[in-house]
VOBADREN-450579 format. One record per residue (C-alpha): x, y, z; residue in one letter. Coordinates in steps of 0.02 Angstrom, whole numbers, padded with zeros to 5 digits, always signed. Each point is the difference from the previous one (the first is absolute). Layout:
// residues N
XYZA ...
// end
This chain:
// residues 441
-00805+05308-01781M -00035-00183-00019P +00166-00054+00062A -00020+00104+00152A -00167-00047+00040H +00064-00178+00007F +00141+00030+00107R -00110+00084+00127R -00126-00150-00021R +00148-00132+00043G +00064+00101+00149S -00182+00014+00065R -00031-00185-00028A +00153-00044+00097S -00036+00110+00150L -00104-00125+00092F +00129-00149-00038A +00144+00103+00059T -00099+00064+00181V -00043-00180+00033L +00164-00063-00033A +00070+00115+00124A -00135-00055+00128L +00060-00189-00016A +00179-00016+00003P +00041-00173-00073A +00157-00042+00069S -00069-00025+00165H -00188-00063-00030A -00051-00162+00059Q -00090-00131-00088S -00173-00062+00064L +00071-00178+00035V +00144+00072+00109E -00132+00089+00080L -00091-00150+00036Y +00142-00097+00081D +00029+00154+00105A -00189+00003+00051A -00013-00186+00050Q +00120+00005+00123G -00063+00176+00069Y -00182+00019-00004D -00069-00057+00168A -00173-00057-00061T +00082-00111-00112Y +00113-00066+00125L -00130-00019+00131A -00098-00111-00130A +00168-00108-00024R +00027-00014+00194A -00199-00054+00007L +00037-00128-00136Y +00150-00081+00072E -00054-00020+00149S -00172-00088-00065A +00106-00186+00001P +00037+00002+00202Y -00189+00028+00018R -00043-00144-00094V +00146-00099+00103E -00086+00046+00166Q -00167-00089-00079A +00075-00148-00054R +00073-00017+00175A -00186-00048+00061L +00029-00173-00081N +00172-00018+00057R +00052-00083+00170P +00002+00104+00152N +00121-00049+00134V -00001+00101+00180R +00085-00035+00148A -00055+00047+00191S +00089-00021+00164A -00056+00038+00166D +00058+00004+00181I -00089+00026+00179G +00018-00024+00157Q -00143-00063+00132A -00015+00011+00197R -00140-00071+00109T -00015+00063+00173D -00165-00085+00086P -00063+00047+00161V +00032-00204+00041V +00126-00110-00059G +00163+00015-00088E +00058+00138-00102R +00072-00020-00182F +00107+00088-00125R +00017-00049-00181G +00062+00060-00165R -00018-00056-00168G +00043+00036-00181F -00050-00055-00175G +00023-00003-00181A -00092-00031-00145A +00019-00015-00209I -00170+00013-00083A -00014-00013-00173G -00175+00013-00124R -00019-00030-00184Q -00157+00050-00086P -00066-00140-00112L -00169+00071-00050Y -00057+00170+00013N -00105+00074-00128R +00023+00178+00066A +00184-00006-00007N +00004-00048-00182D -00126+00142-00038A +00108+00112+00095T +00162-00062-00102I -00077+00006-00173S -00061+00198+00044Q +00181+00050+00049Q +00059-00078-00172E -00112+00085-00102R +00070+00160+00091T +00149-00027-00091L -00097+00042-00171V -00084+00150+00089S +00169+00066+00060S +00086-00028-00179L -00148+00098-00059A +00025+00152+00107D +00174-00017-00045L -00043+00012-00200D -00112+00144+00045S +00129+00081+00101A +00123-00016-00149G -00109+00050-00131Q -00070+00165+00105D +00190+00040+00017L +00034-00021-00200I -00160+00113-00032L +00047+00153+00126R +00181-00007-00057L -00039+00013-00196G -00143+00134+00066Q +00134+00094+00085A +00121-00029-00126Y -00107+00066-00143F -00069+00146+00105D +00176+00079+00014V +00028-00015-00180L -00166+00071-00042A +00032+00142+00131A +00151+00020-00093Q -00076+00028-00161D -00138+00114+00080T +00148+00107+00051L +00087-00010-00161A -00148+00051-00106T -00063+00134+00130T +00188+00074-00014R +00009-00026-00181A -00164+00102-00005N +00063+00129+00102K +00142+00034-00113A -00084+00000-00150A -00134+00140+00076I +00157+00104+00052A +00051-00021-00179E -00167+00061-00064Q -00008+00139+00137L +00171+00064-00057A -00073+00018-00170S -00151+00085+00062A +00093+00134+00076R +00105+00020-00140R -00132+00031-00133N -00084+00120+00144F +00156+00099-00007E +00005+00010-00184V -00181+00029-00030G -00056-00157-00058T -00108-00060+00123A -00092+00059+00146T +00028-00003+00185I -00124-00135+00015T +00111-00141-00072D +00135+00039+00131S -00137-00003+00147R -00062-00172-00063E +00165-00066-00028A +00058+00055+00180Q -00163-00072+00076A +00047-00154-00072R +00172+00008+00044F -00052+00028+00203D -00119-00146-00020L +00137-00113-00077A +00095+00044+00152T -00116-00045+00109S -00024-00166-00086Q +00180-00034+00010E +00017+00036+00191I -00137-00140+00010A +00068-00118-00116A +00166+00021+00087E -00097-00056+00186N -00088-00142-00086D +00174-00062-00067L +00075+00007+00187V -00154-00085+00061I +00003-00152-00122R +00194-00017+00020R -00022-00007+00198I -00129-00127-00024A +00111-00107-00114L +00154+00018+00135D -00101-00062+00140Q -00055-00148-00103L +00165-00058-00038V +00095+00065+00147G +00125+00116-00109R +00021+00179-00030T +00002+00091-00167D -00066-00137-00099V +00007+00051-00187A -00116-00124-00105P +00038-00033-00182R -00113+00096-00118G -00108-00094-00140L +00100-00061-00148A -00071+00111-00149L -00068-00048-00126P -00099-00152+00083V -00119-00131-00022V -00102-00028+00161L -00065-00153+00032P -00164-00055+00012L -00075-00165+00050P -00012-00148-00129A -00130-00090+00077E -00172+00037+00026S -00089+00052+00152V -00078-00146+00023D +00155-00092+00004A +00055+00113+00149F -00146-00018+00096V +00000-00190-00007S +00193+00007+00076R -00062+00130+00128A -00148-00102+00076T +00118-00140+00028E +00191+00061+00019E -00046+00183+00102H +00062+00001+00186P -00175+00059+00069A -00073-00142-00094V +00124-00134+00066R -00024+00071+00176R -00173+00011-00012A -00004-00192-00058L +00116-00035+00157V -00119+00085+00121A -00157-00105-00088Y +00107-00182+00010E +00054+00055+00180N -00193+00044+00043S -00039-00178-00058R +00132-00071+00103L -00061+00088+00145E -00171-00069-00025T +00093-00173-00004E +00084+00040+00161K -00163+00045+00081A -00085-00175-00046R +00164-00082+00068A -00027+00070+00185Q -00135-00125-00006G +00114-00146-00049L +00104-00115+00123P +00191+00025+00011T +00127-00126+00012V +00157+00014+00076D +00159-00110+00050A +00055+00029+00161V +00162-00048+00091A +00074+00042+00176E +00145-00036+00101L +00003+00037+00181S +00127-00009+00156A -00002+00035+00190G +00092+00007+00155R -00088+00020+00168N +00075+00011+00175T -00137-00013+00137I +00110+00001+00152A +00198+00005+00023A +00015-00194-00048N -00160-00036-00096V +00025+00035-00180T -00106-00063-00156G +00049+00026-00194N -00134-00022-00140S +00013-00017-00181T -00141-00002-00127G -00028-00053-00187A -00168+00023-00105S -00037-00007-00187L -00181+00002-00069G -00132+00099-00108L -00089+00137+00042Q -00178+00024-00072I -00110+00166+00033N -00203-00003-00056V -00081+00145+00019P -00156-00039+00086L -00097+00164+00013F +00065+00160-00022T -00150+00116+00037G -00041+00032-00172G +00186+00088-00051A +00050-00114-00134V -00181+00026-00098Q +00007+00181+00016N +00170+00010-00047R -00046-00105-00151I -00154+00116-00047R +00125+00155+00028E +00129-00072-00115T -00113-00043-00148L -00047+00171-00016L +00178+00059+00026L +00030-00114-00146E -00130+00078-00097E +00066+00191+00032R +00173-00063-00055S -00072-00077-00168R -00090+00171-00040N +00151+00087+00043E +00103-00105-00109L -00140+00047-00142D -00005+00194+00031A +00206-00007-00013T -00015-00074-00171R -00121+00107-00063R +00088+00156+00067L +00180-00083-00074V -00111+00007-00167T -00060+00155+00002Q +00175+00079+00039Q +00071-00111-00144T -00116+00068-00109R +00016+00178+00038Q +00185-00004+00002A +00006-00076-00171Y -00114+00113-00081Y +00076+00153+00090S +00160-00052-00084L -00060-00019-00168R -00068+00178+00024S +00149+00084+00055V +00101-00081-00143A -00139+00065-00127A +00034+00174+00079Q +00181-00017-00026V -00025-00029-00187T -00137+00140-00010A +00130+00120+00110L +00136-00042-00121E -00103+00059-00141A -00041+00157+00104A +00186+00035+00024E +00040+00004-00193A -00160+00107-00031S +00022+00118+00146S +00184+00025-00061Q -00046+00044-00179L -00135+00126+00066A +00134+00088+00115L +00096+00006-00148E -00136+00077-00120A -00063+00128+00139T +00188+00060+00029R +00000+00027-00184L -00158+00081-00002G +00050+00113+00146Y +00146+00046-00108R -00080+00039-00139V -00142+00109+00092G -00138-00120-00024V -00021-00076+00183R +00022+00101+00170V +00133-00046+00135N -00134-00084+00112V -00028-00134-00131D +00194-00052-00013V -00014-00010+00195L -00151-00114+00009N +00085-00109-00142A +00165-00005+00108Q -00105-00065+00148S -00104-00131-00093Q +00157-00064-00077L +00093-00020+00173F -00163-00061+00096Q -00025-00123-00135T +00192-00054+00033Q -00028-00019+00181A -00154-00114-00027Q +00084-00112-00132L +00142-00027+00115A -00116-00037+00157R -00109-00119-00115A +00158-00083-00058R +00064-00042+00184Y -00197-00052+00039D +00008-00135-00131V +00135-00074+00087L -00052+00004+00162V -00178-00053-00054G +00075-00177-00067N +00081-00014+00176L -00181+00036+00082R -00093-00113-00125L +00117-00144+00051R -00026+00037+00188Q -00175+00005-00034A +00011-00174-00075A +00122-00056+00144G +00131-00053-00132T +00125+00152+00040L +00179-00063+00013T +00186+00080-00002P +00009-00039-00182S -00130+00117-00014D +00121+00136+00062V +00143-00077-00126I -00124+00027-00140N -00052+00161+00038T +00184+00054+00038D +00032-00028-00181R -00100+00154-00063F +00134+00113+00119L +00150+00083-00072A +00146-00076+00029R 
// end
C-alpha cells in the first residue's frame, strides 16, 4: 500500500504541471524583450508621444528666429489718370520694388520667449520618458496577466480532473455499499462548479490574450512562463532612496518644474513689454514712373539705421499683465509642490506594496506545501474511513486555490518591481531585460 500511495501522490502532484505545460507551448513562446521591441513600433500612444518629442526642436528654432534677421521683398505697380474740368489731361503709370531687412538688437520679450521654448525640450523629453515607462508597465502587466490567466485555467482544470477522480471513486464505493449517495452528489456538485469555473477561466484567458495581442500588434502571442524555482527580485535600496530620486527625476516633476520656470519667464516677458526695443533696419528701393508718353522718371533709394521703440503709455495693460503673471507663477510653484508630494506618496505606496506581495509569496509557498500534505492526509483518512468525501473535496480546492494565488503573487512581484521604478521615474528598457531573465528559455 505505501508504494501505491506514493505513486498516486506523484501522479497528482504532476497534474497541475502537465496541464500548465499544455497551455503554454514553449516552442512558440515570445520573450518579454521581444514583445517590448514589437510594442515600441506599434503602440499608438507611445508613437504619438515620440512624434511630439521629435517636433519639439522645430518649435525651438521657430522661437530663435525672433532674434535673427528678417528680410522681405515688396513690389507695386499702378496706373493713374487725371481728368480735370479744365486743363490738360494726364495719364501715368509706375512700378517700384524694395528689399527691407530688420535685425533685432535688444528685445527682452523675445529673449524670454526663446528661453521658454528651449525649456520645452526638457518637458518634451519628460513626456517621452513618461510614455516609454507607461508602455513598459502596460506591457509587463498584460504579459503577466496572460500567464496568470493560464495558471488559473491550469489549476481549474487540474482541480476538475481531481474532482472527477473523486467522483468516480465515490460512485464505486456507493455501488459496493461502502459509501452513501451523499458522497456522489457532493462530488457531482463540486464537478459542476469546477466546470463553470473552467469556462470562466477560459474566457478570461482569451480576453487577456486579446489585450496583449492588441498592445504588440501580433496575433496568438504566447508568453514564456516563469522559470521555477525562482528567487524573486526585491529592491536593495531603502524607500527614502527611491523617494529622493522620484522628487527630482520623475517625468511629472520635470514637467512641473519646466512649467514653473516658464511661468517665471512669462513674468519677465510681461515686464519687458514696458522696456524699449532696438532694431537695426535697412532698405533698398527702386522705381520707375511714366507721366506722359515722353516723360519718364527713375528713382532709387537706400537707408540704414537704428529703430528704437519706447512704450510710453499702454493704458495699464503692462502693469496688470505683470500682476497676473505673478499670481500664475505662484500657482505653478504650488503645482510643482503638489506634484512632488504626489510622486512621493505613489513611490512609498509602490515600495510597501511590493514588500507586502513578496511576503505573501513566502507565505503562500508555505501554504502550498502544507495544503499538499493536508490533502494527502485527508485522502488517506478517506480510504481508511475516518474522513468523508467532502473533506477530500475541500482539501483539493484549498490546494489548487493556493497554487493559483501563489502564481498570481509571483507575477505581482515582477510587475511590482516595474511599478516601483515607474513611480520613482527610473523605469528603463534595462528593467525589461532584467525581468525577462526570470522567464523560462
